[in-house]
Backbone as ProteinMPNN parsed JSONL, in Angstrom:
{"seq_chain_A": "MITATDLGHVRRCVELAREALDDGDEPFGSLLVSAAGEVLLEDRNRVRSADATRHPEIAIARWAAANLTAGARAESTVYTSGEHCPMCAAAHGWAGLGRIVYAASNEQLTGWLAEWSAPPPPVAPLPITRVVPGADVHGPVLEWAEELRSLHRARFDRDS", "coords_chain_A": {"N_chain_A": [[-15.4, -4.534, 6.88], [-15.345, -1.062, 6.549], [-14.408, 1.578, 8.548], [-15.017, 4.903, 9.996], [-12.663, 5.654, 11.248], [-10.847, 4.062, 9.823], [-11.075, 5.334, 7.32], [-9.885, 7.802, 7.852], [-7.227, 7.012, 8.313], [-6.621, 5.925, 5.807], [-6.821, 8.224, 4.305], [-4.498, 9.549, 5.163], [-2.599, 7.847, 4.032], [-3.003, 8.372, 1.325], [-2.158, 11.022, 1.293], [0.557, 10.596, 1.85], [1.208, 9.206, -0.474], [0.934, 11.264, -2.326], [3.018, 12.917, -1.407], [5.176, 11.25, -2.031], [5.008, 11.208, -4.854], [5.412, 13.953, -5.362], [8.044, 14.082, -4.629], [9.298, 12.871, -6.688], [8.874, 10.169, -6.887], [7.123, 6.971, -7.053], [3.572, 7.009, -6.566], [2.73, 5.908, -3.699], [1.703, 5.168, -0.404], [1.847, 4.192, 3.065], [0.661, 3.029, 6.298], [1.319, 1.715, 9.577], [-0.661, 0.597, 12.113], [-1.356, 0.24, 15.514], [-3.223, -2.119, 17.594], [-4.408, -0.558, 19.502], [-4.822, 1.778, 18.18], [-2.719, 3.488, 17.683], [-0.519, 5.162, 15.537], [2.171, 3.548, 14.382], [4.179, 3.489, 12.473], [4.882, 5.22, 9.498], [5.234, 5.395, 5.98], [6.465, 5.858, 2.618], [6.636, 5.173, -0.928], [9.946, 4.613, -2.145], [11.339, 4.052, -4.414], [12.695, 5.381, -6.412], [15.291, 5.49, -5.842], [16.553, 3.536, -7.169], [16.345, 1.07, -6.086], [14.107, -1.217, -6.407], [12.663, -2.534, -4.48], [11.95, -0.921, -2.409], [9.377, -0.437, -1.185], [6.694, 0.897, 0.813], [5.302, -0.986, 2.335], [7.074, -3.084, 2.657], [9.017, -1.876, 4.258], [7.436, -1.49, 6.52], [6.836, -4.169, 7.257], [9.418, -5.112, 7.874], [10.152, -3.371, 9.981], [8.16, -3.958, 11.853], [8.674, -6.687, 12.377], [11.095, -6.454, 13.694], [10.478, -4.917, 15.924], [8.03, -5.477, 17.211], [6.007, -7.756, 19.104], [4.922, -11.074, 18.183], [2.184, -11.298, 18.688], [1.366, -8.577, 18.827], [1.934, -7.797, 16.222], [0.097, -9.37, 14.79], [-2.285, -8.255, 15.646], [-2.262, -5.753, 14.579], [-2.963, -3.183, 12.08], [-2.465, -2.656, 8.667], [-2.505, 0.062, 6.648], [-2.929, 1.278, 3.379], [-2.258, 3.072, 0.346], [-2.418, 1.741, -2.04], [-3.271, -1.546, -3.109], [-1.365, -4.245, -1.844], [1.491, -5.326, -3.666], [2.579, -8.537, -4.978], [5.145, -9.039, -3.791], [5.111, -7.385, -1.507], [2.826, -8.349, -0.238], [3.69, -10.923, 0.393], [5.757, -10.304, 2.228], [4.2, -9.149, 4.233], [2.664, -11.367, 5.017], [4.727, -13.161, 5.889], [5.765, -11.678, 8.004], [3.685, -11.803, 9.731], [1.675, -9.906, 10.028], [-1.43, -8.161, 10.728], [-4.693, -7.162, 9.843], [-5.487, -5.651, 6.646], [-6.071, -2.653, 4.964], [-6.86, -1.132, 2.017], [-6.716, 1.517, -0.44], [-6.797, 1.77, -3.394], [-7.186, -0.839, -5.746], [-5.148, -3.522, -7.107], [-6.267, -4.352, -9.469], [-7.668, -2.04, -10.294], [-5.478, -0.257, -10.663], [-4.023, -1.61, -12.66], [-5.878, -1.478, -14.723], [-5.988, 1.32, -15.146], [-3.354, 1.803, -16.007], [-3.311, 0.291, -18.372], [-5.21, 1.697, -19.839], [-3.785, 4.025, -20.361], [-1.853, 3.097, -22.007], [0.475, 2.256, -20.79], [3.456, 0.45, -19.898], [3.154, -2.853, -18.551], [3.424, -3.706, -15.028], [6.449, -5.211, -13.631], [5.879, -7.416, -12.121], [3.337, -9.805, -11.577], [0.067, -8.565, -11.06], [-1.318, -9.653, -8.598], [-4.147, -10.415, -6.461], [-4.056, -9.748, -2.926], [-4.913, -11.926, -1.33], [-4.367, -14.094, -2.937], [-1.722, -14.465, -2.577], [-1.383, -14.468, 0.173], [-3.272, -16.478, 1.566], [-6.286, -16.316, 3.375], [-5.785, -13.884, 4.55], [-6.871, -10.922, 6.203], [-8.496, -8.742, 4.515], [-9.451, -5.563, 3.318], [-10.947, -3.546, 0.989], [-11.29, -2.213, -2.347], [-11.18, 1.248, -1.197], [-13.432, 3.216, -2.245], [-13.812, 5.97, -2.158], [-11.433, 7.246, -2.631], [-10.643, 6.722, -5.182], [-10.648, 8.392, -7.566], [-8.809, 10.428, -6.906], [-6.466, 8.936, -6.506], [-6.205, 7.787, -9.03], [-5.631, 10.093, -10.46], [-3.151, 10.81, -9.304], [-1.564, 8.629, -10.117], [-1.78, 8.962, -12.861], [-0.435, 11.383, -13.17], [2.133, 10.555, -12.473], [2.601, 8.71, -14.564], [2.498, 10.458, -16.77], [4.671, 12.121, -16.164], [6.83, 10.317, -16.249], [6.837, 9.29, -18.805]], "CA_chain_A": [[-16.107, -3.288, 7.091], [-14.495, 0.122, 6.597], [-14.934, 2.514, 9.545], [-14.571, 6.292, 9.878], [-11.238, 5.648, 11.625], [-10.139, 3.529, 8.659], [-11.042, 6.361, 6.271], [-8.875, 8.784, 8.232], [-5.893, 6.445, 8.073], [-6.434, 5.826, 4.356], [-6.561, 9.595, 3.852], [-3.074, 9.815, 5.388], [-1.857, 7.081, 3.024], [-3.099, 9.115, 0.064], [-1.257, 12.167, 1.463], [1.919, 10.079, 1.685], [1.369, 8.907, -1.901], [1.173, 12.553, -2.982], [4.385, 13.31, -1.029], [6.103, 10.433, -2.835], [4.964, 11.724, -6.225], [6.046, 15.275, -5.361], [9.484, 13.874, -4.465], [9.814, 12.173, -7.861], [8.731, 8.73, -6.713], [5.816, 6.41, -7.386], [2.623, 7.459, -5.549], [2.218, 4.92, -2.753], [1.989, 5.448, 0.993], [1.279, 3.192, 3.976], [0.755, 3.186, 7.746], [1.128, 0.585, 10.476], [-1.418, 1.091, 13.255], [-1.5, -0.772, 16.563], [-4.588, -2.466, 17.991], [-4.905, 0.564, 20.309], [-5.05, 2.913, 17.299], [-1.527, 4.333, 17.587], [0.264, 5.028, 14.31], [3.513, 3.097, 14.765], [5.124, 3.788, 11.397], [4.343, 5.6, 8.2], [6.277, 5.452, 4.971], [6.013, 6.006, 1.232], [7.554, 4.555, -1.885], [11.268, 5.23, -2.288], [11.978, 3.256, -5.461], [13.513, 6.19, -7.334], [16.686, 5.247, -5.451], [16.955, 2.419, -8.028], [16.032, -0.178, -5.396], [12.678, -1.418, -6.663], [12.01, -3.184, -3.329], [11.727, 0.064, -1.345], [7.956, -0.153, -1.02], [6.431, 1.159, 2.226], [4.84, -2.198, 3.024], [8.279, -3.84, 3.015], [9.573, -1.177, 5.423], [6.553, -1.785, 7.649], [7.037, -5.567, 7.669], [10.736, -5.215, 8.513], [10.111, -2.662, 11.256], [7.292, -4.711, 12.765], [9.376, -7.909, 12.783], [12.182, -6.088, 14.605], [10.057, -4.105, 17.068], [6.766, -5.886, 17.816], [5.808, -9.176, 19.366], [4.061, -11.74, 17.2], [0.803, -10.933, 18.992], [1.133, -7.183, 18.44], [1.904, -7.756, 14.751], [-1.156, -9.967, 14.33], [-3.401, -7.371, 16.001], [-2.084, -4.464, 13.921], [-3.583, -2.965, 10.769], [-1.673, -1.943, 7.667], [-3.298, 0.876, 5.725], [-2.086, 1.596, 2.239], [-2.951, 3.729, -0.755], [-2.612, 0.772, -3.108], [-3.213, -2.949, -2.698], [-0.007, -4.802, -1.841], [1.975, -6.15, -4.761], [2.91, -9.852, -4.427], [6.318, -8.96, -2.918], [4.685, -6.792, -0.239], [1.897, -9.283, 0.387], [4.502, -11.988, 0.989], [6.41, -9.748, 3.422], [3.121, -9.006, 5.212], [2.362, -12.707, 5.52], [5.867, -13.699, 6.63], [5.912, -10.927, 9.255], [2.541, -12.101, 10.591], [0.879, -8.709, 10.271], [-2.876, -8.369, 10.752], [-5.641, -6.626, 8.869], [-5.026, -4.748, 5.587], [-7.085, -1.796, 4.347], [-6.214, -0.417, 0.911], [-7.577, 2.445, -1.171], [-6.966, 1.353, -4.789], [-6.824, -2.241, -5.958], [-4.261, -3.851, -8.227], [-7.106, -4.388, -10.669], [-7.884, -0.657, -10.718], [-4.22, 0.29, -11.171], [-3.729, -2.274, -13.931], [-6.794, -0.896, -15.705], [-5.543, 2.681, -15.467], [-2.121, 1.714, -16.799], [-3.682, -0.185, -19.71], [-5.909, 2.815, -20.482], [-2.775, 5.001, -20.777], [-0.868, 2.352, -22.792], [1.71, 2.135, -20.015], [3.924, -0.934, -19.823], [2.685, -3.518, -17.334], [4.452, -3.837, -13.994], [7.29, -6.386, -13.821], [5.375, -8.506, -11.283], [1.905, -10.002, -11.793], [-0.743, -7.839, -10.087], [-2.203, -10.609, -7.936], [-4.798, -9.972, -5.23], [-3.321, -10.126, -1.716], [-5.304, -13.253, -0.834], [-3.739, -15.138, -3.753], [-0.375, -14.629, -2.038], [-1.544, -14.744, 1.605], [-4.635, -16.977, 1.768], [-6.811, -16.094, 4.712], [-5.502, -12.529, 5.028], [-8.044, -10.088, 6.484], [-8.268, -7.654, 3.563], [-10.602, -4.701, 3.061], [-10.691, -2.556, -0.046], [-10.805, -0.838, -2.349], [-11.946, 2.328, -0.58], [-13.761, 3.919, -3.485], [-13.771, 7.417, -1.963], [-10.132, 7.769, -3.035], [-10.296, 6.217, -6.514], [-10.32, 9.437, -8.541], [-7.567, 11.101, -6.528], [-5.352, 8.026, -6.783], [-6.076, 7.71, -10.487], [-4.967, 11.334, -10.845], [-1.742, 10.719, -8.897], [-0.878, 7.668, -10.997], [-1.712, 9.584, -14.188], [0.655, 12.358, -13.115], [3.389, 9.791, -12.51], [2.749, 8.194, -15.92], [2.831, 11.586, -17.65], [6.029, 12.571, -15.815], [7.846, 9.314, -16.577], [6.788, 8.803, -20.201]], "C_chain_A": [[-15.095, -2.142, 7.237], [-15.155, 1.137, 7.535], [-14.462, 3.944, 9.248], [-13.088, 6.412, 10.249], [-10.39, 5.136, 10.47], [-10.0, 4.599, 7.579], [-10.001, 7.436, 6.58], [-7.468, 8.278, 7.985], [-5.612, 6.304, 6.576], [-6.155, 7.209, 3.78], [-5.068, 9.93, 4.023], [-2.209, 9.063, 4.377], [-1.869, 7.792, 1.68], [-2.209, 10.359, 0.135], [0.202, 11.734, 1.281], [2.201, 9.73, 0.227], [1.647, 10.195, -2.67], [2.584, 13.054, -2.661], [5.415, 12.538, -1.859], [6.158, 10.952, -4.264], [5.683, 13.061, -6.316], [7.567, 15.176, -5.221], [10.088, 13.083, -5.634], [9.679, 10.668, -7.814], [7.363, 8.255, -7.192], [4.84, 6.704, -6.25], [1.993, 6.331, -4.723], [2.619, 5.334, -1.349], [1.26, 4.479, 1.895], [1.51, 3.566, 5.429], [0.67, 1.832, 8.42], [0.483, 1.148, 11.736], [-1.622, -0.053, 14.244], [-2.973, -1.057, 16.841], [-5.226, -1.35, 18.807], [-5.144, 1.823, 19.474], [-3.876, 3.856, 17.144], [-0.821, 4.08, 16.25], [1.696, 4.735, 14.725], [4.571, 3.48, 13.746], [4.341, 4.242, 10.187], [5.504, 5.725, 7.237], [5.627, 5.608, 3.61], [7.013, 5.323, 0.32], [8.851, 5.352, -1.977], [12.059, 4.508, -3.386], [12.809, 4.079, -6.437], [14.992, 6.067, -7.004], [17.307, 4.116, -6.271], [16.797, 1.073, -7.341], [14.521, -0.375, -5.479], [11.952, -2.11, -5.514], [11.68, -2.19, -2.219], [10.276, 0.54, -1.309], [7.673, 0.06, 0.467], [5.977, -0.077, 3.001], [6.003, -3.093, 3.435], [8.914, -3.208, 4.252], [8.745, -1.472, 6.672], [6.779, -3.207, 8.155], [8.372, -5.731, 8.394], [10.745, -4.555, 9.889], [9.297, -3.458, 12.273], [7.979, -5.973, 13.26], [10.464, -7.612, 13.806], [11.702, -5.465, 15.912], [8.783, -4.548, 17.779], [6.757, -7.378, 18.101], [4.926, -9.771, 18.274], [2.602, -11.364, 17.424], [0.463, -9.521, 18.567], [1.088, -7.045, 16.914], [0.562, -8.267, 14.231], [-2.368, -9.078, 14.605], [-3.333, -6.011, 15.307], [-2.883, -4.393, 12.62], [-2.595, -2.211, 9.896], [-2.656, -1.243, 6.739], [-2.382, 1.26, 4.582], [-2.909, 2.21, 1.107], [-3.238, 2.767, -1.9], [-2.478, -0.646, -2.575], [-1.778, -3.454, -2.807], [0.29, -5.53, -3.157], [2.318, -7.523, -4.167], [4.121, -9.844, -3.493], [5.915, -8.439, -1.537], [3.7, -7.694, 0.496], [2.665, -10.416, 1.062], [5.193, -11.498, 2.256], [5.394, -9.6, 4.557], [2.815, -10.361, 5.857], [3.487, -13.282, 6.361], [6.064, -12.976, 7.954], [4.761, -11.185, 10.22], [1.717, -10.878, 10.944], [-0.607, -9.014, 10.132], [-3.599, -7.788, 9.555], [-4.957, -5.676, 7.882], [-6.234, -3.968, 5.08], [-6.376, -1.009, 3.251], [-7.224, 0.435, 0.156], [-7.845, 1.965, -2.594], [-6.463, -0.077, -4.957], [-5.808, -2.382, -7.09], [-5.038, -3.876, -9.532], [-7.366, -2.976, -11.191], [-6.609, -0.093, -11.357], [-3.855, -0.318, -12.525], [-4.615, -1.719, -15.045], [-6.386, 0.502, -16.122], [-4.311, 2.635, -16.36], [-2.417, 1.259, -18.228], [-4.366, 0.929, -20.5], [-4.916, 3.833, -21.046], [-1.689, 4.363, -21.643], [0.494, 2.314, -22.108], [2.169, 0.681, -20.022], [3.423, -1.573, -18.521], [3.799, -3.573, -16.293], [5.244, -5.134, -14.182], [6.824, -7.61, -13.04], [3.864, -8.599, -11.504], [1.099, -9.308, -10.692], [-1.785, -8.75, -9.414], [-2.92, -9.977, -6.742], [-4.011, -10.494, -4.015], [-3.644, -11.552, -1.297], [-4.836, -14.393, -1.728], [-2.35, -15.444, -3.234], [-0.44, -15.041, -0.568], [-2.992, -15.204, 1.836], [-5.073, -16.752, 3.216], [-6.502, -14.724, 5.28], [-6.816, -11.77, 5.195], [-7.883, -8.792, 5.697], [-9.563, -6.898, 3.308], [-10.21, -3.638, 2.046], [-11.253, -3.046, -1.361], [-11.739, 0.108, -1.599], [-12.24, 3.315, -1.71], [-13.725, 5.441, -3.367], [-12.484, 8.038, -2.504], [-9.756, 7.399, -4.464], [-9.88, 7.326, -7.473], [-9.026, 10.164, -8.194], [-6.362, 10.213, -6.82], [-5.13, 7.854, -8.275], [-5.311, 8.931, -10.988], [-3.478, 11.309, -10.485], [-0.97, 9.78, -9.817], [-0.779, 8.207, -12.423], [-0.565, 10.594, -14.234], [2.015, 11.66, -13.161], [3.648, 9.25, -13.921], [3.171, 9.314, -16.869], [4.259, 12.063, -17.411], [7.083, 11.614, -16.365], [7.823, 8.844, -18.038], [7.286, 9.83, -21.184]], "O_chain_A": [[-14.112, -2.259, 7.968], [-16.313, 1.509, 7.344], [-13.625, 4.168, 8.373], [-12.35, 7.182, 9.634], [-9.34, 5.702, 10.167], [-8.93, 4.755, 6.991], [-9.317, 7.923, 5.68], [-6.611, 9.019, 7.505], [-4.489, 6.539, 6.131], [-5.341, 7.349, 2.867], [-4.455, 10.522, 3.135], [-1.196, 9.59, 3.917], [-0.86, 7.812, 0.975], [-1.572, 10.716, -0.856], [0.985, 12.43, 0.633], [3.315, 9.936, -0.255], [2.494, 10.218, -3.562], [3.273, 13.562, -3.546], [6.401, 13.107, -2.328], [7.243, 11.117, -4.822], [6.47, 13.285, -7.236], [8.293, 16.077, -5.644], [11.248, 12.674, -5.577], [10.298, 9.961, -8.61], [6.553, 9.046, -7.675], [5.23, 6.657, -5.083], [0.888, 5.869, -5.006], [3.739, 5.794, -1.125], [0.183, 3.992, 1.549], [2.429, 4.317, 5.754], [0.034, 0.911, 7.909], [1.018, 2.068, 12.354], [-2.007, -1.16, 13.868], [-3.856, -0.331, 16.384], [-6.449, -1.205, 18.809], [-5.617, 2.831, 20.0], [-4.014, 4.918, 16.537], [-0.56, 2.936, 15.88], [2.357, 5.569, 15.344], [5.716, 3.761, 14.1], [3.269, 3.715, 9.887], [6.611, 6.107, 7.617], [4.409, 5.504, 3.465], [8.103, 4.942, 0.747], [8.858, 6.581, -1.901], [13.279, 4.369, -3.301], [13.564, 3.507, -7.223], [15.847, 6.484, -7.786], [18.476, 3.782, -6.075], [17.081, 0.037, -7.942], [13.76, 0.224, -4.719], [10.731, -2.259, -5.57], [11.169, -2.596, -1.175], [9.986, 1.733, -1.389], [8.347, -0.538, 1.305], [6.244, -0.193, 4.197], [5.925, -3.785, 4.45], [9.303, -3.913, 5.183], [9.296, -1.679, 7.754], [6.901, -3.421, 9.361], [8.444, -6.415, 9.415], [11.28, -5.112, 10.847], [9.708, -3.608, 13.423], [7.882, -6.303, 14.442], [10.727, -8.43, 14.688], [12.43, -5.477, 16.905], [8.483, -4.037, 18.858], [7.42, -8.16, 17.42], [4.265, -9.043, 17.532], [1.863, -11.136, 16.466], [-0.607, -9.281, 18.008], [0.296, -6.267, 16.381], [-0.034, -7.667, 13.337], [-3.363, -9.14, 13.882], [-4.254, -5.205, 15.436], [-3.403, -5.396, 12.13], [-1.969, -1.246, 10.335], [-3.519, -1.873, 6.129], [-1.2, 1.536, 4.787], [-4.09, 1.908, 0.938], [-4.198, 2.959, -2.647], [-1.663, -0.909, -1.691], [-1.066, -3.124, -3.755], [-0.554, -6.252, -3.686], [2.343, -7.655, -2.944], [4.127, -10.569, -2.498], [6.33, -8.99, -0.518], [3.74, -7.788, 1.723], [2.328, -10.821, 2.175], [5.21, -12.211, 3.26], [5.703, -9.896, 5.711], [2.721, -10.478, 7.079], [3.238, -13.833, 7.433], [6.488, -13.591, 8.932], [4.845, -10.83, 11.395], [1.129, -10.809, 12.023], [-0.995, -9.998, 9.501], [-3.16, -7.915, 8.412], [-3.99, -4.993, 8.221], [-7.285, -4.544, 4.802], [-5.404, -0.301, 3.519], [-8.416, 0.129, 0.112], [-9.001, 1.771, -2.968], [-5.447, -0.467, -4.383], [-5.636, -1.482, -7.912], [-4.528, -3.468, -10.576], [-7.294, -2.738, -12.397], [-6.65, 0.474, -12.449], [-3.424, 0.395, -13.43], [-4.159, -1.517, -16.17], [-6.427, 0.84, -17.305], [-4.238, 3.351, -17.359], [-1.84, 1.781, -19.182], [-4.125, 1.081, -21.698], [-5.171, 4.436, -22.088], [-0.705, 5.022, -21.979], [1.533, 2.336, -22.767], [1.344, -0.225, -20.14], [3.289, -0.889, -17.505], [4.979, -3.496, -16.635], [4.756, -6.061, -14.828], [7.314, -8.716, -13.267], [3.189, -7.574, -11.607], [1.42, -9.452, -9.512], [-2.986, -8.613, -9.648], [-2.364, -9.099, -6.082], [-3.383, -11.551, -4.08], [-2.741, -12.311, -0.946], [-4.9, -15.553, -1.32], [-1.845, -16.551, -3.422], [0.353, -15.866, -0.116], [-3.837, -14.411, 2.252], [-4.306, -16.977, 4.153], [-6.921, -14.422, 6.398], [-7.754, -11.957, 4.421], [-7.219, -7.86, 6.149], [-10.624, -7.491, 3.111], [-9.234, -2.914, 2.245], [-11.656, -4.204, -1.464], [-12.917, -0.183, -1.394], [-11.399, 4.137, -2.073], [-13.617, 6.132, -4.38], [-12.452, 9.231, -2.802], [-8.659, 7.729, -4.914], [-8.848, 7.206, -8.133], [-8.234, 10.482, -9.082], [-5.347, 10.692, -7.328], [-3.989, 7.784, -8.732], [-4.438, 8.808, -11.848], [-2.641, 11.741, -11.278], [0.141, 10.094, -10.246], [0.199, 7.937, -13.119], [0.181, 10.655, -15.212], [2.939, 12.136, -13.821], [4.771, 9.319, -14.419], [4.086, 9.143, -17.674], [4.976, 12.375, -18.362], [8.11, 12.05, -16.886], [8.697, 8.085, -18.457], [7.307, 9.574, -22.388]]}, "name": "protein", "num_of_chains": 1, "seq": "MITATDLGHVRRCVELAREALDDGDEPFGSLLVSAAGEVLLEDRNRVRSADATRHPEIAIARWAAANLTAGARAESTVYTSGEHCPMCAAAHGWAGLGRIVYAASNEQLTGWLAEWSAPPPPVAPLPITRVVPGADVHGPVLEWAEELRSLHRARFDRDS"}
């Protein structure tokens, strides 16, 4: 179930995705929120540095593993503008993070890229639960589909 609070956090992820795009990066943004509702960390893609692993979900998993107890990690929620890629899903699972709420799915993004004749991503766009069975996953949040499609289109147009 997606709540009004969830929608507000997803909105921030979309803002971070726009910030990433405006900075020349890929449009993805994520938040880590505690069980009490406190935003613990926010980040955006930073792959233009030539390190393709600099996804915000990886930064969140690393920060959470270093700074939170196992219980606090399990009770947290990761919000993100796009469904975790398999690398990020694995980091999420290994770090023992809790619930995931995402705006756009891998299926949506793959469809948009195919529509624009963009090359496929280097990693298979698997659903999170194929990588982390039993993960508590909610999405896509359809309210943000058109805006995210627009951000990814702008990135495709810029980079092609």
